[in-house]
C-alpha positions as CSV (number, residue, x, y, z in Angstrom):
1,M,32.2,-69.5,-63.5
2,L,31.3,-69.2,-67.3
3,C,30.0,-72.6,-67.7
4,K,28.0,-72.6,-64.4
5,R,26.4,-69.5,-65.9
6,C,25.6,-71.4,-69.0
7,V,24.4,-75.0,-67.7
8,S,21.8,-72.6,-65.2
9,I,20.4,-70.5,-67.9
10,C,19.9,-73.5,-70.3
11,L,18.1,-76.2,-68.1
12,S,14.7,-75.2,-69.3
13,L,15.6,-75.7,-72.6
14,L,14.6,-78.4,-75.1
15,F,17.5,-80.8,-76.0
16,S,20.3,-78.5,-74.6
17,I,22.1,-79.5,-71.1
18,S,24.6,-81.4,-72.9
19,I,25.4,-79.4,-76.1
20,I,25.7,-76.3,-73.7
21,S,28.3,-77.6,-71.6
22,I,30.5,-78.3,-74.8
23,S,29.5,-74.7,-76.5
24,S,30.4,-72.6,-73.5
25,C,33.5,-74.5,-72.6
26,S,35.0,-75.7,-76.2
27,N,37.1,-73.0,-78.0
28,N,38.2,-75.3,-81.1
29,S,37.3,-73.6,-84.3
30,N,36.7,-77.0,-86.3
31,R,34.0,-78.2,-83.4
32,F,30.8,-77.0,-83.6
33,Q,27.5,-78.1,-81.6
34,G,24.3,-80.2,-82.8
35,Y,21.9,-81.9,-82.7
36,M,20.5,-85.5,-83.9
37,E,17.3,-85.3,-86.6
38,G,14.9,-87.9,-88.1
39,E,12.4,-87.3,-91.2
40,Y,9.9,-89.4,-90.0
41,L,7.4,-91.6,-92.4
42,Y,3.4,-91.4,-91.7
43,M,2.1,-94.5,-92.3
44,A,-1.9,-93.7,-93.0
45,P,-4.5,-95.7,-94.3
46,M,-6.0,-94.6,-97.5
47,L,-9.7,-95.7,-96.0
48,S,-11.4,-95.0,-92.8
49,G,-12.4,-97.9,-90.5
50,H,-11.6,-99.4,-87.2
51,L,-7.6,-100.7,-86.6
52,D,-8.2,-104.8,-86.5
53,K,-4.5,-105.3,-86.0
54,L,-1.4,-103.6,-85.0
55,N,1.5,-106.0,-86.0
56,V,4.6,-103.7,-84.8
57,Q,5.8,-102.2,-81.5
58,R,7.5,-98.9,-80.5
59,G,11.0,-99.2,-80.5
60,E,11.5,-102.4,-82.9
61,I,13.5,-102.6,-86.0
62,I,11.2,-104.0,-88.8
63,E,12.4,-105.0,-92.7
64,S,11.0,-103.8,-95.5
65,K,7.1,-105.1,-96.5
66,T,6.5,-105.7,-92.5
67,Q,2.9,-105.4,-92.3
68,L,2.4,-102.7,-89.9
69,F,-1.7,-102.6,-89.8
70,I,-5.3,-103.5,-90.9
71,I,-7.8,-101.6,-91.2
72,E,-11.1,-103.7,-91.0
73,Q,-11.9,-105.6,-94.3
74,T,-15.3,-106.6,-93.5
75,D,-17.1,-103.9,-95.9
76,A,-14.2,-104.3,-98.4
77,A,-14.9,-108.2,-98.7
78,L,-18.3,-108.0,-99.2
79,Q,-18.1,-105.4,-102.2
80,L,-15.8,-107.3,-103.6
81,Q,-17.9,-110.8,-103.5
82,Q,-20.9,-108.6,-105.1
83,A,-18.7,-107.2,-107.8
84,Q,-17.3,-110.7,-108.4
85,E,-20.6,-112.5,-108.8
86,Q,-21.7,-109.2,-111.4
87,L,-18.9,-110.0,-113.6
88,R,-19.4,-114.1,-113.6
89,N,-23.3,-113.0,-114.8
90,S,-21.9,-110.6,-117.3
91,E,-19.6,-113.0,-118.6
92,A,-22.4,-115.6,-118.9
93,T,-24.8,-113.8,-120.5
94,L,-22.3,-112.7,-123.2
95,K,-21.3,-116.0,-123.6
96,D,-24.8,-117.1,-124.0
97,M,-25.1,-114.0,-126.4
98,Q,-22.4,-115.8,-128.6
99,S,-23.3,-119.2,-128.7
100,G,-27.4,-119.1,-129.9
101,K,-30.1,-120.5,-127.7
102,R,-29.0,-123.4,-125.4
103,K,-29.6,-127.2,-126.5
104,P,-32.5,-128.1,-124.8
105,E,-34.7,-125.3,-126.0
106,L,-33.6,-126.4,-129.7
107,D,-34.6,-129.7,-129.2
108,V,-38.0,-128.2,-128.2
109,I,-38.2,-126.2,-131.7
110,R,-37.0,-129.7,-133.4
111,A,-40.0,-131.1,-132.0
112,Q,-42.5,-128.7,-132.6
113,I,-41.1,-128.9,-136.5
114,G,-41.7,-132.6,-136.6
115,Q,-45.4,-132.1,-135.5
116,A,-45.7,-129.5,-137.8
117,Q,-44.3,-131.6,-140.6
118,S,-47.1,-134.3,-139.6
119,S,-49.8,-131.6,-139.8
120,K,-48.8,-130.4,-143.0
121,E,-48.7,-134.0,-144.3
122,L,-51.9,-134.8,-143.1
123,A,-53.3,-131.7,-144.7
124,A,-52.0,-132.2,-147.9
125,I,-53.9,-135.9,-148.1
126,T,-56.8,-134.2,-146.9
127,L,-56.8,-132.0,-149.8
128,A,-56.1,-134.3,-152.7
129,R,-58.8,-136.5,-150.9
130,D,-61.2,-133.6,-150.9
131,E,-59.7,-132.4,-154.4
132,Q,-61.2,-135.9,-156.0
133,Q,-64.6,-135.4,-153.9
134,F,-65.2,-132.2,-155.7
135,Q,-64.5,-133.5,-159.2
136,I,-67.1,-135.6,-158.6
137,G,-69.8,-133.5,-156.7
138,S,-69.4,-135.1,-153.0
139,I,-68.5,-132.2,-151.7
140,S,-69.1,-128.3,-152.1
141,K,-66.9,-126.0,-153.1
142,S,-66.6,-124.4,-149.6
143,Q,-65.2,-127.5,-148.1
144,L,-62.5,-127.4,-150.8
145,D,-61.2,-124.3,-150.1
146,A,-61.3,-124.8,-146.1
147,S,-59.3,-127.8,-146.8
148,R,-56.8,-125.7,-149.1
149,S,-56.9,-123.0,-146.3
150,N,-55.5,-125.7,-143.5
151,Y,-53.2,-126.8,-145.7
152,K,-51.7,-123.4,-146.2
153,V,-51.5,-122.8,-142.6
154,E,-50.1,-125.9,-142.0
155,V,-47.1,-125.1,-144.2
156,D,-47.3,-121.8,-143.1
157,H,-46.4,-122.6,-139.4
158,L,-43.7,-125.2,-141.1
159,N,-42.1,-122.6,-142.5
160,E,-42.2,-120.4,-139.6
161,L,-41.2,-123.0,-136.7
162,Q,-38.3,-123.9,-139.2
163,H,-37.4,-120.2,-139.6
164,N,-37.1,-120.0,-135.6
165,L,-34.7,-123.1,-135.3
166,D,-32.8,-120.9,-138.2
167,T,-32.8,-117.9,-135.7
168,A,-32.1,-119.8,-132.6
169,N,-28.8,-121.2,-134.2
170,L,-27.7,-117.5,-134.6
171,P,-25.6,-115.5,-132.2
172,G,-27.3,-112.3,-130.5
173,R,-27.2,-109.6,-132.7
174,N,-23.8,-107.3,-132.7
175,E,-25.4,-104.3,-131.3
176,Q,-26.6,-106.5,-128.1
177,I,-23.2,-108.2,-128.1
178,N,-21.5,-104.9,-128.2
179,A,-23.4,-103.8,-125.2
180,Q,-23.1,-106.8,-123.3
181,K,-19.1,-106.7,-124.1
182,A,-19.7,-103.2,-122.2
183,L,-21.0,-104.3,-119.1
184,V,-18.5,-107.2,-119.1
185,N,-15.4,-104.4,-119.0
186,S,-17.8,-101.8,-116.4
187,A,-17.7,-105.4,-114.1
188,K,-14.0,-106.0,-114.2
189,A,-13.6,-102.2,-113.5
190,N,-15.7,-102.6,-110.8
191,L,-13.9,-105.5,-109.3
192,N,-10.3,-104.2,-109.8
193,D,-11.6,-101.4,-107.9
194,Y,-13.1,-103.4,-104.9
195,L,-9.9,-105.5,-105.2
196,W,-8.0,-102.2,-104.6
197,R,-10.0,-101.1,-102.2
198,L,-9.2,-104.6,-100.0
199,D,-5.9,-104.3,-100.4
200,Q,-5.9,-100.5,-99.4
201,T,-6.6,-102.3,-95.7
202,I,-3.1,-103.7,-95.0
203,T,-0.5,-101.3,-94.7
204,Y,3.6,-102.7,-95.3
205,A,6.6,-100.6,-94.3
206,P,8.2,-99.0,-97.8
207,E,12.0,-100.3,-96.2
208,S,13.8,-101.3,-93.4
209,S,12.8,-98.8,-90.5
210,L,12.6,-98.1,-86.6
211,V,9.2,-97.7,-85.8
212,Y,9.2,-94.6,-83.7
213,D,6.0,-94.2,-82.6
214,T,2.3,-95.9,-82.8
215,L,-0.5,-93.6,-82.8
216,Y,-3.6,-95.9,-82.2
217,T,-4.9,-98.7,-80.4
218,V,-6.8,-102.0,-81.6
219,G,-10.3,-101.2,-82.1
220,E,-10.0,-97.8,-82.4
221,W,-11.6,-95.8,-85.3
222,V,-9.0,-94.5,-87.6
223,A,-10.3,-91.6,-90.5
224,A,-8.6,-92.2,-94.1
225,G,-5.4,-90.3,-94.4
226,N,-4.8,-90.0,-90.3
227,P,-1.1,-91.7,-89.6
228,V,-1.2,-95.0,-87.3
229,V,2.6,-95.8,-87.4
230,V,5.5,-93.4,-87.5
231,L,8.3,-95.0,-89.2
232,L,12.2,-93.7,-89.1
233,P,14.5,-95.3,-92.1
234,P,18.4,-95.0,-91.2
235,H,18.6,-92.9,-93.9
236,N,16.5,-90.4,-92.9
237,L,18.7,-89.9,-89.8
238,K,20.8,-86.1,-90.3
239,I,22.7,-83.9,-88.2
240,R,21.7,-80.3,-87.9
241,F,24.3,-78.0,-86.8
242,F,25.4,-74.2,-86.9
243,V,28.3,-72.4,-87.6
244,S,28.9,-68.5,-87.7
245,E,29.6,-66.0,-90.4
246,T,33.1,-66.1,-90.2
247,M,33.3,-70.0,-90.9
248,I,30.5,-70.7,-93.7
249,G,33.0,-69.8,-96.4
250,S,35.1,-72.4,-95.4
251,L,32.5,-75.6,-95.7
252,K,31.0,-77.2,-98.9
253,L,28.6,-79.8,-100.0
254,G,30.0,-83.4,-99.7
255,Q,32.6,-82.8,-96.8
256,R,33.2,-85.1,-94.8
257,L,32.9,-84.0,-91.3
258,K,33.2,-86.3,-87.6
259,I,30.7,-86.6,-85.1
260,S,30.6,-87.2,-81.6
261,C,28.0,-88.1,-79.4
262,D,27.6,-89.7,-75.8
263,G,27.1,-93.8,-76.6
264,C,27.9,-93.5,-80.0
265,A,30.7,-95.4,-81.7
266,P,33.7,-94.0,-81.6
267,N,34.6,-93.2,-85.6
268,I,31.4,-91.6,-87.0
269,F,31.5,-89.8,-90.2
270,A,28.7,-87.3,-92.0
271,K,29.1,-85.8,-95.4
272,I,27.2,-82.4,-95.6
273,T,24.3,-81.8,-97.4
274,Y,22.6,-78.8,-97.1
275,I,24.2,-75.1,-96.5
276,S,21.7,-72.6,-95.7
277,N,22.4,-69.3,-97.8
278,K,20.0,-67.4,-94.9
279,A,21.7,-66.1,-91.7
280,E,19.9,-66.3,-88.7
281,Y,20.5,-66.1,-84.6
282,T,21.7,-68.7,-82.7
283,P,18.6,-71.1,-82.3
284,P,18.0,-71.5,-78.2
285,V,18.4,-75.3,-78.1
286,I,22.2,-74.2,-78.0
287,Y,22.7,-70.6,-77.6
288,S,25.0,-69.4,-74.2
289,N,25.0,-65.8,-73.0
290,D,28.2,-65.4,-75.3
291,T,26.4,-66.5,-78.7
292,R,23.1,-65.6,-78.2
293,S,23.0,-63.1,-80.2
294,Q,25.4,-64.1,-82.8
295,L,24.4,-64.7,-86.5
296,V,24.6,-68.0,-87.7
297,F,24.4,-70.2,-91.0
298,R,22.3,-73.8,-90.6
299,L,24.0,-76.9,-91.8
300,E,23.1,-80.9,-92.3
301,A,25.0,-83.8,-92.8
302,K,24.1,-87.1,-93.4
303,P,25.9,-89.9,-91.3
304,E,27.7,-92.3,-93.7
305,Y,26.3,-95.4,-91.4
306,P,23.5,-94.6,-89.7
307,D,22.6,-96.6,-86.4
308,L,19.0,-96.2,-85.4
309,L,20.1,-98.1,-82.3
310,S,22.6,-95.5,-81.2
311,M,21.5,-92.5,-82.5
312,H,18.5,-91.1,-81.7
313,P,16.5,-87.6,-82.8
314,G,17.4,-84.8,-80.7
315,Q,20.5,-85.9,-79.2
316,P,23.2,-83.7,-79.0
317,V,26.7,-84.2,-81.0
318,E,29.7,-82.5,-81.6
319,V,30.7,-82.2,-85.5
320,I,34.5,-81.7,-86.2
321,V,35.4,-80.5,-89.6
322,Q,38.0,-82.7,-90.9
């Protein structure tokens, strides 16, 4: 009569039908009621964008490094291309500064030097002739001065071109080169930033897991930080159960337990990983009318060999203390 009353009360409570039947009818002091629980990984993108690809399905088991989903890559790819072009241009400018002018530019200066050399030689011949003519009074002093001035102009012009050639063969000034090196380093950092952004459009599974849920469909807008896929790794399965205050002193961390549940393998063992030091009332998912006012302590245990195919969060279990 007691069991029927328990079942009637707990039909309206989440995850409790199987647990209550056992809880009401079992009087073994080493058997406790609990349920399976999971700690989920919520896989979210670092950047906002439309969901381009969803490569996993709810309920499947995936391996580590499996590609989960891809956020649109158009903007990130364009920004990366611009950063690559900027780096190439900065490096080319630096190389040009370090090596001096190019060969065609040097050839132009050398040609100008050749012309200036010819003009200087012609001016020298003219000056020598005018000096002779001035000695015999054939030309005026002003004409001789003009020849001397013209010769000096041609000499100065030749010297200027020779100096230009020497300067063109030199690299840029240290200050200019250092400034350009800073621009190259900045372009590299910018490129690395956009490479990182492009990488963040693809999300991979950090470890082998069950795909517990998918929260978006392809084409939907996903804000940065919003989970797209929910994963449950095997080692994140745990068992939560409750014991009376009279039993808490006999249990310890690392203690081995036997687990029984519908559809599970016959011999499942777990180890206690957490013992609460705070008493609480029996939680709604497992209390009966006889135990609802009792103080209990919450414990958690990890299965030694978790099985994602037969162990499910919310599943009622019976915990047997060895």
